[in-house]
N, C-alpha and C positions, 0 to 999 in steps of 0.2 A: 528536347525530348529526353526523358529519363532513361537511363540504362540501369540494369541490375548488375551489381558487383558481388562477386563471391570473395570474401575476405577471411584471412586468417589473422587473428588477434593474439599477440603473445605479450604477457605481462612481464615487463622487464625486471621486477624484483622477485617474483615467485616462480617465473617460468610456465605459468599456467597458460594454456592456449584456449581459443575459442573459434570455432568455425562459424561464420554467419553471412548473411546477404543484406546488402544495402542497395535501395533504389534511390537514385539521385541523378540529377542533370549536371551536377558539378563534381568532377572527380576528386577534387580537394577535400570534400566533405567525408570521403571515406577515411581519411586519417583522424577526423574529429569525432566521428561516429564511434561510440564505445561498445555497442551491442545491447541486447536486451534480454538474454536469456536469465531465468530465475535464479540459478545458482551462480551463474557469472556476475550478475548484478551484486549479489551478496558478497562475492569475492572482491569486488572493486570498492565496495563500501568499508571492507575492512583492511584492505592493503592499498587503497588509492587507485587513481586512473593515470597509470604510467604504462602506456602501450606502445607496442610497435605493430605496424600495420604492413601485411603482405596483401597485395591484390593478385588473387589467382586467376580470376577470369572477368571479363566484361561482356554481358549478355545483353542482347536486344529485346529479348522476350522472356516472360516469366517461365515459359516451359523450358527454355534453354537453361535458364538459372537453376531450375528445379533438377534437371538432368545432371548438370555439372555438380551441384550441392550433394547430390545422392552419390556420385562418383568418388568425390573427396571423403565424404562420411564413410563410405564403405572402405575406402583405401586406408583410412587411418583408424576406422572402427571408434569413431569419436563418442559414440554413446556409452561405450564400455571402457575406453581408454582413459586411465586416471589422470594422464597429461592434459586432457581436455576437460572444460567445464560444461560441455554439451550433455544434456539429459536424453536428448533424441538426436537423430540425424538431421542435418541440414537438408530441407527439401524446397527451399526457395519460397515458402509460404510466409511472408513477412506481413507486418501490420499495416503497411501503406495502401496496399490494395483494399484490405478490409474496411479501413476508414473511408476510403473514396467510395466504396460501394454501399455503405450504410444507407439505410432508407427509413428505419424504424427508430424513433425517439423514445419509444416505450420500453425498449429492451436493450441489453448491451449490444446484441447483434440482431438485424433484421432477419426475417425468415429466409430470405434468399442467401444471406451470408452464412448461415450455420453450416451447410455442407462445405462451404469454401474453407471456414475457420477450422472446423472440427475433423479433420482428415484422420481416418482410423478410429473415430469414436465409436463405430460399431464393433470394434474389436475389444472385448472386456479385459482380456489378458493383458493387452498392451497399455491400456489406462491403468491397470493395477501394478504394472512394471515400472511405469513412469512415476506414479505416486510413491511407491516404495523406495525408488531411486532418490527422489526429492527428500522423503523422510529421512533416509540414512545419512544424506549429505548435510542435512540441516539439524541433525539430532545433537543435542548438547550446545547449541549455538544460543547466545543472548539475541534474540530477534526483537522482542517487544521492548518499548520504551518502559513499561511498567516493571518488567524483569531487571533492567539496567539500574533503574532508580532504587528498585528494593535492595539490589546487592550493594549499591554505592552508600545507602543509608544504614546498612546493617550495623548494629553495635554503637550507633550514634544515638545519644540521649536527646530528646526533643528539648528545645530551648524553653518551652513553656510548661514542661511536666511540674506539677505541683503548684503552679501558680494559677491564681484567680484573676479574673477580668472584672475590674469594678464597674465597667460600662455595661456588662451583661446581668447585672442585678435588677430584677423586676418585681421585688417583694412589695414595693410601694404602689404597684399597679393592681396587685391582688387583694387590696383592701375593698370590703363591701360597704358601700355607702347608699344613703337614700336621697331620692330627688324630693326637694321641699314642695314641689308644685304638683306632681302626680303621685307621690308617695311610693314609687316603684324603687326597689333596691336591685343592686347589681354591682359587677366589679367597677372600680373606679375609672379605668380606661374607657369602657364603653358609655359608661354613665356621663361622663365629662363631654363626650362627643354628641349624644342625643338627648340628654337631660339638662337640668340646672338652667342656664340662660338660654338653651336651645330647646327646651321642652316646649312640646306643642300645646300643653295645657297651662303654660305660664300667663298668669293673669286672668284665668278663666275659673280656677278653683279657689 
C-alpha cells in the first residue's frame, strides 16, 4: 500500500531547498525522487542532481499529507523564502493521484479531475502572483535550445559562406524543347517525362 511522504530536498552544492510530497510503497524511492517543481527542475538542470533527502513525515492519507505539507510550508514560508525553490506552498496535491484518476483521452485532464488539479484556480490574484514569481525567477535565463544555439554560433562564420553547390545547378532543366510527336513545347524536365518516347501520340501523327 502506498504512503505519502513529506520530504525536504537540499542541494548539496547550492544549498537550495525544496519541500515536496512523494507517494510510494517503497520508502527507498524517497531518496531517488528528485522533485517536480518548475523552478526546482530548472535549478537541477543547471547545477545537477546532487541532493540530500530528509523525510519529515510519513502519511497514510492524502488529507494528512496535505495538512502536514501546509504546516511545514507556513513554518518556513517556502513560497516567499529565497532559500526554497517552491513557488507555492506544498499542499500534498501531487501528480500521482491525477494520473490515476484521468478518464479523458481528449484533454490533458478529464472533467472530474480539473477541480482536483486546479486548486485555487478561482482566485485570479493567486494565479497572477504565481505567474509573476515564475517569470521573475526565470528572467534572463537561457531556457530554449534555439537561444543557446544562437549564442554559441554568434561570431562564427558559416563554413559554406560564398561557396556554390555544383549539384544544385538546374539550368540544364530550364531549356524549352519540342516533342517531335505532338509538337508541344515545354521545359526539358517535364517533357522528357511525358513526351518523346512516352508521348501518347507517338506513331499516330
